[in-house]
C-alpha positions as CSV (number, residue, x, y, z in Angstrom):
1,M,0.0,-0.1,0.0
2,K,1.4,3.5,-0.8
3,V,1.8,6.1,1.8
4,V,-0.3,9.0,1.1
5,D,1.6,12.5,1.1
6,Y,-1.0,14.7,2.8
7,R,1.1,17.7,2.4
8,E,1.3,17.0,-1.5
9,T,-2.4,16.4,-1.5
10,L,-3.2,19.7,0.3
11,V,-0.9,21.9,-1.9
12,A,-2.3,20.3,-5.2
13,Y,-5.9,20.8,-3.7
14,L,-5.4,24.2,-2.8
15,R,-3.6,25.3,-6.0
16,S,-6.3,23.8,-8.3
17,E,-9.4,25.4,-9.4
18,S,-11.3,22.1,-8.9
19,T,-11.2,18.5,-7.2
20,A,-11.0,17.0,-10.7
21,Q,-7.9,19.3,-11.4
22,A,-6.3,18.4,-8.3
23,A,-6.7,14.6,-8.9
24,Q,-5.4,14.8,-12.4
25,T,-2.4,16.9,-10.9
26,L,-2.0,14.2,-8.4
27,Q,-2.4,11.2,-10.9
28,V,-5.4,9.7,-8.6
29,S,-9.1,9.3,-9.2
30,V,-11.5,11.9,-8.0
31,P,-12.9,9.3,-5.4
32,T,-9.4,8.7,-4.1
33,L,-8.8,12.4,-3.6
34,S,-12.3,12.9,-2.1
35,Q,-11.4,10.3,0.3
36,R,-8.1,11.9,1.3
37,L,-9.8,15.2,1.7
38,K,-12.3,13.4,4.0
39,T,-9.7,11.8,5.9
40,M,-7.9,15.1,6.8
41,R,-11.1,16.9,7.7
42,K,-12.0,14.0,10.0
43,A,-8.7,14.2,11.6
44,G,-9.2,18.1,12.0
45,V,-7.7,19.6,9.1
46,K,-9.6,22.6,7.9
47,V,-9.6,22.0,4.2
48,P,-11.9,24.2,2.5
49,K,-14.5,23.1,0.2
50,K,-14.3,23.6,-3.5
51,T,-17.6,25.6,-5.6
52,G,-10.8,9.8,-2.7
53,R,-7.6,3.1,3.0
54,T,-5.4,5.6,4.3
55,K,-3.4,5.9,7.7
56,S,-4.6,8.3,10.4
57,L,-3.0,11.4,10.6
58,S,-1.0,12.3,13.7
59,M,-1.4,15.6,15.8
60,I,1.8,17.0,14.3
61,E,0.8,16.4,10.7
62,V,-2.8,17.8,11.4
63,A,-1.2,20.9,12.9
64,Q,1.3,21.3,9.9
65,L,-1.4,21.1,7.6
66,N,-3.6,23.5,9.1
67,N,-0.6,25.9,9.3
68,M,-0.2,25.4,5.4
69,I,-3.9,26.4,5.1
70,I,-3.3,29.6,7.3
71,K,-0.4,30.6,5.2
72,H,-2.2,30.0,2.0
73,E,-5.2,32.1,3.0
74,K,-2.8,35.0,4.1
75,E,-1.0,34.9,0.8
76,M,-4.3,34.7,-1.3
77,A,-5.5,38.0,1.0
78,K,-2.4,39.8,-0.1
79,A,-2.8,39.0,-4.0
């Protein structure tokens, strides 16, 4: 089983216009990406929603992913 890189997943998702585009960037199916996003949200990561068996996220990973989102939101606010 391949280990999921949640950081890579989050970056691709935040930079994409849609879930389908992010899935294509990550070379996974849309259901696979949707499950990854669901796993992160369930663990407490504040993944924003757009208009896809994974390991559990540790508390440190959740904090790091949430910090990535905060940083991204600040960068977007400056633009």
